N, C-alpha and C positions, 0 to 999 in steps of 0.2 A: 447127627450126634457124633461127637468125637470119642474115639476109642483111646484107651491108655497106651502108652509107648511100650510095646511088647519087648523091646530091647533093654528096658531099664530093670535092673535087678533090685527088687525091694529089699531093704535092710541088709545090703551087701556086707557092710562092716561087721554086723552081728553074726552073720553066717561064717565069715572068715575068722572070727575070734572063737577059739575053742572054749573060752570061759562061758559062753552062752550055749546051752544045749539046743541043738537044732530043732527038736520037737517042740520046745517052748517058743523059739523064734518063729516056727511055723504057725503057732497060735496067734502071734502078733501079726504075722503076714496075712493070715486069714481075715483078721479084723480090718487091716488096711485095705485088703481087696474088697471088702464089703463097702467101704467108703468109695473106692474107685468105681465099683459097679453102680453105685448111686449117682456118681458124677457122670458116668457114661450115659445116663438117661437124658442128660441135657439140663438137669436141674440148675437153675441160676439164682434161686432165692438164698441170699447169704445167711439168713436165720436158719433155714432148713439145713444148709450145708454145715454151719457151725454146730448145729444140734447133732448131726451125724458124726462130726469129729469129736464132740464131747462124749458121745456114747462109746466111740472107739477108745478114747483115752481112759474113760472110767473102766472099761473092760480090761485094758492093759494094766491099770492100777490093780485090778483084782488078781492079776497073775503074779504079783510080787512074792507072795508067800510060796507059790510053786517054784519060782526061781530060787528062793532061799533054800527050799527043801532039796534042791539039786545043786547045792554049793555054788550058786550064782546070785546075781542081783541086778536089778535095773539101776545102773549107775551111770557115770558120765559117758562112757563109750556107747551104752545103749541109748541114752538120751540123745546123743549126737546123731547116731544112726537113724533113729526114729524121726528126729527133727529134719535131717537131710531128706529122708524119704517123703515126709509130709511137705516140705518146701518144694520138692520136685513135682509132686502131685498138684499142688496149688498153682505152680507156674505152668505146668502142662495144660491144665484146664482153664488157665487165665482167671483164677478165682482171686478176688481182691480181699483176701484175709491173710494176715501175717502168719508165718509158721508157729511163732510162740503163742499167738492168739488161738490158733487152731487146736493146739494141745494144752490149752489153758487149765484144763482140769487135772493135769498130771500131778502126781505126788511122788515122782521119782526124779 
């Protein structure tokens, strides 16, 4: 079973941008890491993998209000950072799902 690239910094651009509170980016990172842990089990069923990404994305959707309460929002820079992270994960694990499909449930 393949382990994720420990040198890759998840959501790097969001952490570097002071507009996004680190404690909220940490919540997104934790959701992403749950998907990574699932993929590290060796799961190859695309439906199950998509379901995991859908759950992650819906949970990120639920954080929008908390971002707004902290004078931030999930906007273009966040979308790009999350998208880049998801694309890297898909490539690393050689999953045949496009990044936009993986986060298809997003409303940000």
